[in-house]
C-alpha positions as CSV (number, residue, x, y, z in Angstrom):
1,M,55.1,-12.1,44.0
2,E,55.8,-12.6,40.2
3,I,54.2,-8.9,39.1
4,S,56.8,-7.7,42.0
5,S,59.8,-9.3,40.7
6,F,58.9,-10.3,36.7
7,A,60.4,-7.3,35.0
8,I,63.7,-7.2,36.7
9,D,65.2,-10.1,34.7
10,D,62.7,-10.4,32.1
11,G,60.8,-7.1,32.1
12,F,63.0,-5.5,28.8
13,A,62.7,-9.2,26.7
14,E,58.3,-9.0,27.4
15,A,58.9,-5.5,26.3
16,M,60.3,-6.4,22.7
17,V,58.0,-9.5,21.8
18,R,54.9,-7.5,23.3
19,G,56.4,-4.4,21.0
20,F,56.4,-7.1,18.2
21,R,52.4,-7.9,18.1
22,S,52.4,-4.6,16.0
23,G,54.1,-6.4,12.7
24,F,51.1,-8.7,12.6
25,L,48.9,-8.2,9.4
26,T,46.3,-6.2,9.8
27,D,42.7,-7.2,8.5
28,E,43.2,-4.5,5.8
29,N,46.5,-6.8,4.7
30,Y,44.7,-10.1,4.4
31,T,41.8,-8.0,2.6
32,A,44.3,-6.3,0.4
33,M,46.6,-10.0,-0.2
34,K,42.9,-11.4,-1.4
35,T,42.5,-9.3,-4.3
36,C,45.8,-9.9,-5.4
37,N,46.5,-11.0,-9.2
38,N,50.2,-12.9,-9.3
39,L,53.3,-12.9,-7.0
40,T,54.2,-9.3,-8.0
41,E,51.2,-7.8,-6.5
42,L,51.5,-9.6,-3.6
43,K,55.2,-8.8,-2.5
44,I,53.6,-5.4,-3.0
45,V,51.6,-5.3,-0.5
46,L,54.0,-7.1,1.9
47,E,56.3,-4.5,1.1
48,E,54.0,-2.1,2.8
49,T,54.5,-4.8,6.4
50,D,57.6,-4.9,9.1
51,Y,58.3,-7.4,6.2
52,A,59.4,-5.4,3.9
53,P,63.4,-5.0,5.0
54,Y,63.4,-8.7,3.7
55,L,61.4,-8.6,0.5
56,Q,62.4,-5.2,-1.0
57,A,66.1,-6.7,-2.2
58,E,64.0,-9.6,-4.5
59,G,62.8,-9.6,-8.0
60,S,59.3,-9.0,-8.7
61,N,58.3,-12.4,-9.4
62,L,59.1,-13.7,-5.8
63,P,58.9,-17.7,-5.7
64,V,56.5,-19.3,-3.4
65,T,59.3,-21.0,-1.2
66,L,61.8,-18.0,-1.5
67,L,59.3,-16.1,0.2
68,R,58.5,-17.8,2.9
69,S,62.4,-18.6,3.3
70,K,62.2,-14.6,3.8
71,L,59.4,-14.8,6.2
72,K,61.0,-17.3,8.4
73,R,64.1,-15.8,8.0
74,K,62.7,-12.2,9.7
75,L,61.5,-14.0,12.2
76,A,64.3,-15.9,13.6
77,D,66.2,-13.2,13.6
78,E,63.4,-11.1,16.0
79,F,63.9,-14.7,17.9
80,A,67.6,-14.7,18.0
81,Y,67.6,-10.6,19.4
82,L,65.3,-11.9,22.4
83,Q,67.0,-14.6,23.1
84,A,70.1,-12.0,23.5
85,Q,68.0,-10.3,26.6
86,A,67.6,-12.9,28.1
87,V,69.4,-14.7,31.5
88,Y,67.9,-18.1,32.8
89,P,65.5,-19.4,33.3
90,L,64.5,-17.7,30.4
91,S,67.4,-17.7,28.4
92,E,67.0,-21.8,28.4
93,F,63.6,-21.6,27.9
94,L,64.1,-19.5,24.3
95,R,67.0,-22.0,23.0
96,L,64.2,-25.5,24.6
97,M,62.0,-23.1,22.2
98,T,63.9,-23.7,19.1
99,C,64.8,-27.2,20.1
100,R,61.4,-28.5,18.0
101,F,62.9,-26.6,14.7
102,M,65.8,-28.3,15.4
103,I,64.5,-31.9,15.4
104,D,62.6,-31.0,12.1
105,N,65.8,-29.6,10.5
106,V,67.9,-32.7,11.3
107,V,65.2,-35.7,10.2
108,N,65.3,-33.5,6.9
109,I,69.0,-33.6,6.4
110,I,68.5,-37.2,7.0
111,E,65.7,-38.2,4.5
112,G,67.0,-35.8,2.6
113,L,70.9,-37.5,2.6
114,K,68.8,-41.5,1.9
115,N,67.3,-39.7,-1.0
116,G,70.3,-38.7,-2.6
117,V,69.5,-34.8,-2.3
118,N,72.7,-32.6,-2.6
119,P,73.9,-32.1,1.0
120,E,74.5,-28.5,0.6
121,D,71.3,-27.7,-1.0
122,L,69.5,-29.0,2.7
123,I,71.5,-27.0,5.0
124,N,71.0,-24.2,2.6
125,N,67.3,-24.8,2.7
126,A,67.6,-25.6,6.9
127,D,65.0,-23.5,9.0
128,P,66.9,-20.6,10.4
129,L,64.8,-21.1,13.8
130,G,66.4,-24.2,14.2
131,Y,70.0,-23.8,13.0
132,F,73.1,-24.7,14.8
133,P,76.5,-25.0,14.2
134,E,77.1,-28.5,14.2
135,I,75.0,-28.7,11.3
136,K,77.2,-28.1,9.1
137,N,78.9,-30.7,9.8
138,M,75.6,-33.4,8.8
139,K,76.8,-32.6,5.2
140,I,79.8,-34.4,5.4
141,A,78.1,-37.4,6.1
142,D,77.7,-41.0,3.9
143,A,74.4,-41.0,2.8
144,D,74.1,-44.8,3.6
145,D,76.3,-44.6,7.0
146,F,73.9,-43.2,9.4
147,T,76.1,-44.7,11.8
148,N,78.8,-42.5,11.4
149,L,76.7,-39.7,11.1
150,Y,74.8,-40.1,15.0
151,S,78.2,-41.3,16.5
152,T,80.0,-38.2,15.2
153,V,77.9,-35.6,14.8
154,L,74.1,-36.4,15.6
155,I,75.3,-37.1,19.4
156,D,77.3,-33.9,20.7
157,T,74.2,-31.9,19.2
158,P,72.1,-30.0,21.5
159,V,69.0,-32.3,20.1
160,G,71.5,-35.1,20.5
161,P,69.7,-36.5,23.8
162,Y,66.7,-37.3,22.3
163,F,68.3,-39.0,19.7
164,S,69.7,-41.5,21.9
165,K,66.6,-41.7,23.9
166,F,65.1,-42.3,20.6
167,L,67.6,-45.4,20.1
168,E,67.4,-46.4,23.3
169,E,63.4,-47.2,23.2
170,S,63.1,-48.2,19.5
171,M,66.3,-51.0,20.0
172,G,64.2,-52.1,23.4
173,E,65.5,-54.1,26.4
174,G,69.6,-54.4,26.5
175,S,70.1,-51.2,24.4
176,E,73.3,-50.6,25.9
177,T,74.7,-54.3,24.1
178,K,73.3,-53.1,20.8
179,T,76.0,-52.7,18.0
180,L,76.3,-49.6,15.8
181,Q,74.9,-51.6,13.1
182,E,71.4,-51.7,14.7
183,V,71.2,-47.6,14.8
184,H,72.3,-47.8,11.1
185,N,69.0,-50.3,10.2
186,I,66.8,-48.0,12.7
187,F,67.2,-45.0,10.8
188,K,67.5,-46.6,7.7
189,E,64.2,-48.6,8.4
190,L,61.8,-46.2,10.5
191,K,59.9,-42.9,8.5
192,P,61.1,-40.0,9.0
193,E,57.5,-38.9,10.3
194,Q,58.1,-41.5,12.9
195,I,61.5,-40.2,14.0
196,R,60.0,-36.6,14.2
197,T,57.2,-37.6,15.8
198,S,58.7,-39.0,18.4
199,L,61.1,-37.0,18.6
200,K,58.9,-34.2,19.0
201,K,57.1,-36.3,22.1
202,M,60.0,-36.3,23.8
203,W,60.7,-32.8,23.1
204,L,57.4,-31.5,24.5
205,E,57.8,-33.4,27.6
206,N,61.2,-32.3,28.7
207,F,59.9,-28.5,28.1
208,Y,56.8,-29.6,30.4
209,A,59.3,-31.0,32.8
210,F,61.8,-27.7,32.9
211,I,58.6,-25.3,32.7
212,Q,57.4,-27.7,36.1
213,K,60.8,-27.0,37.7
214,E,62.4,-23.6,37.0
215,C,59.8,-21.2,36.0
216,N,58.1,-18.8,38.2
217,G,54.0,-20.1,39.1
218,L,52.1,-18.2,36.4
219,T,54.1,-19.9,34.0
220,K,53.8,-22.9,35.0
221,E,50.2,-22.4,34.9
222,V,49.9,-21.0,31.4
223,M,52.6,-22.9,29.6
224,G,51.3,-25.9,31.6
225,D,47.5,-25.3,30.4
226,L,49.2,-25.1,26.6
227,L,51.3,-27.7,26.8
228,Y,48.7,-30.2,28.5
229,F,46.3,-28.9,25.2
230,E,49.3,-29.9,22.7
231,A,50.4,-32.8,24.6
232,D,46.4,-33.8,23.7
233,F,45.8,-32.4,20.4
234,K,49.2,-34.8,19.5
235,T,48.0,-37.9,20.6
236,M,44.7,-37.5,19.3
237,Q,46.4,-36.7,15.6
238,V,49.0,-39.8,16.1
239,I,45.5,-42.0,16.8
240,Y,43.5,-40.1,14.2
241,N,46.1,-40.9,11.5
242,S,46.6,-44.5,12.6
243,I,42.8,-45.3,12.1
244,G,43.3,-47.9,9.4
245,N,47.0,-48.2,9.4
246,K,46.9,-52.4,9.9
247,D,50.1,-52.1,11.9
248,L,49.1,-49.5,13.9
249,S,45.2,-50.0,14.8
250,S,46.6,-54.0,15.2
251,T,46.5,-55.0,19.4
252,V,50.6,-54.9,18.8
253,G,50.6,-51.4,17.1
254,R,48.0,-50.2,19.3
255,T,50.1,-51.1,22.6
256,T,53.7,-50.2,20.9
257,T,54.6,-48.4,18.3
258,R,51.1,-46.6,18.5
259,K,51.5,-45.6,22.4
260,R,55.4,-44.7,21.5
261,L,54.2,-42.2,19.7
262,C,51.2,-40.4,22.1
263,P,52.7,-38.3,24.9
264,S,53.2,-38.6,28.2
265,L,51.2,-35.5,29.9
266,G,48.4,-34.1,29.2
267,Y,45.0,-34.2,30.0
268,L,44.1,-37.2,28.8
269,Y,47.0,-39.2,29.9
270,P,46.7,-41.3,32.5
271,D,43.2,-41.4,32.7
272,C,42.4,-41.8,29.3
273,E,45.3,-44.0,28.0
274,R,43.5,-47.2,28.7
275,E,39.8,-46.2,26.3
276,L,42.8,-44.7,23.7
277,T,44.7,-47.7,23.4
278,N,41.5,-49.5,21.9
279,V,41.0,-47.3,19.9
280,T,40.6,-48.5,16.5
281,T,37.8,-46.1,14.5
282,L,36.9,-42.6,15.0
283,D,34.1,-43.2,16.8
284,N,36.1,-45.1,19.5
285,L,38.0,-42.0,19.4
286,K,35.5,-39.6,19.9
287,S,34.2,-41.9,23.1
288,A,37.2,-42.1,24.3
289,V,37.8,-37.8,25.3
290,V,34.2,-37.6,26.0
291,G,34.1,-34.7,29.0
292,I,37.5,-33.3,28.7
293,G,37.7,-29.9,27.2
294,N,35.9,-29.3,23.7
295,Y,37.7,-32.3,22.3
296,S,34.3,-34.0,20.9
297,E,33.3,-31.0,18.9
298,L,36.5,-31.1,17.2
299,L,36.3,-34.8,16.5
300,K,32.2,-34.3,15.2
301,E,33.3,-32.4,12.8
302,A,36.8,-34.4,11.7
303,P,36.6,-36.5,8.3
304,D,36.2,-40.2,8.8
305,P,39.7,-41.4,7.6
306,T,38.4,-44.6,6.2
307,K,35.5,-43.5,4.3
308,K,38.0,-41.8,1.7
309,E,34.9,-42.3,-0.8
310,E,33.6,-39.4,1.2
311,Y,36.6,-37.3,1.5
312,N,36.0,-33.5,0.5
313,P,38.9,-31.1,-0.2
314,N,37.3,-28.1,0.3
315,A,36.1,-29.4,4.0
316,K,38.0,-29.0,7.0
317,S,40.7,-32.0,8.2
318,L,41.5,-32.3,11.8
319,D,44.9,-30.7,11.4
320,D,42.9,-27.4,10.6
321,L,40.2,-27.5,13.2
322,M,43.2,-27.9,15.8
323,Y,44.9,-25.3,14.1
324,E,41.8,-22.9,15.0
325,D,41.5,-24.2,18.8
326,E,45.3,-23.4,19.4
327,V,45.4,-20.3,17.6
328,K,42.8,-18.6,20.3
329,R,44.2,-20.1,22.8
330,Y,47.9,-19.0,22.3
331,S,46.1,-15.2,21.4
332,L,43.9,-15.4,24.8
333,A,47.3,-16.1,26.3
334,F,49.3,-13.4,24.9
335,E,47.7,-10.9,26.8
336,G,48.5,-12.5,30.2
337,Q,51.6,-10.5,32.0
338,C,54.7,-11.6,34.2
339,H,54.4,-15.2,32.4
340,Y,57.3,-17.0,29.5
341,A,53.7,-18.0,27.8
342,V,53.3,-14.8,25.9
343,F,57.2,-15.7,24.1
344,Y,55.8,-19.0,23.4
345,T,52.1,-17.9,22.0
346,Y,54.2,-15.2,19.8
347,L,56.5,-17.5,18.0
348,K,53.8,-20.1,17.4
349,L,51.1,-16.5,16.3
350,K,54.1,-15.4,14.1
351,E,54.3,-19.2,12.8
352,Q,50.9,-19.5,11.5
353,E,51.2,-16.0,10.5
354,I,53.4,-17.3,8.0
355,R,51.4,-20.1,6.8
356,N,48.2,-17.7,6.2
357,I,50.5,-15.8,3.8
358,T,52.3,-18.8,2.1
359,W,49.0,-20.3,1.5
360,Y,47.6,-16.9,-0.3
361,A,51.2,-16.9,-2.2
362,E,50.3,-20.5,-3.5
363,L,46.3,-19.8,-4.3
364,V,47.4,-16.9,-6.2
365,A,50.2,-18.4,-8.2
366,R,48.1,-21.3,-9.2
367,K,45.4,-18.4,-10.3
368,L,42.3,-19.8,-8.3
369,P,39.3,-17.7,-8.7
370,K,38.6,-15.6,-5.7
371,N,34.9,-17.3,-4.7
372,H,37.5,-20.5,-4.3
373,P,36.8,-22.2,-0.8
374,G,40.3,-22.5,-0.4
375,W,40.6,-18.2,0.5
376,K,38.9,-19.1,3.5
377,K,40.5,-21.2,4.9
378,I,43.4,-19.1,7.1
379,I,43.3,-18.9,10.9
380,V,44.0,-15.2,11.8
381,P,46.4,-14.3,15.0
382,F,44.0,-12.6,17.5
383,R,41.3,-12.7,15.3
384,W,40.2,-15.9,14.8
385,D,36.4,-15.1,15.0
386,L,36.9,-13.9,11.2
387,Q,36.9,-17.5,10.6
388,K,33.0,-17.7,11.6
């Protein structure tokens, strides 16, 4: 059914995003970047690609931070064009995709305000993919008045519902009777990464629920699989990063804070939930995921977070291993027809390409020798086999 009707509303947008694939960097582009001796040469290489219009007006010695900003701006403009062509439910699907970036922007601004960073700088450095009109109002907030920030700004933003749910969970039972002072205390005391992880967990669950309710069968199947793996990866990352942490690895921490940070969906949920709750070591984590996908193989290569003395900066981290696996899944899903996963995977793969470029730019700026292991730590979209 999807094959015969998908193009009626979504055919043009799908054709556009498939056309955008031609703008991904080629093997030759990556080889040329690797041979660069300075950022001026790197900029010249990128001016031979689709990034040229966004870089030509800048000086020859382009700082890495500005380079990344320009690359993100190009991606944001392309995504905004796709949104302009979309009708419901694709329009809502694309909007929900941007909420992930909105959460990052809001958390970064809150943390910046806590640290006394100029509000104007925080707004200007926000990710363009996560821009929303109300973000400008955050710069008038008092750095110490998170109550006012929440009640007058955050509650009315597109990610306001996630913040409301987050505060309800953080306050526990009787949250409706809690005071605004307690809202202030939560924002002031909790670490930004904990807030970010909690909000993104809620976003992921909400995104999955929308897809299962509103999208066609193929989208449910393909996106369901991708989001299940993404949820599992987040769960494993949360638990992996908590190993050796006295607060999160304690009995209370495992069953409260850590458990709340793990998504309530995925191939690990709920069958492995009990085993995962009891994890305190890397070996425990490996045992808990046996038989689920290729998770055991990924964890087999991951370094033990409690053995700092064995840390090898040139070895792959768990994040590196997961990025590799995700890029392969996204690349394969992009090849499918008549489903919305093509939009999701396009954005994910473009994000990876931007990470590759900025990583190379950092290596070039630091003038690391070409035989340094860091030059191999990129993951090329649609060409994951190059890393083997």
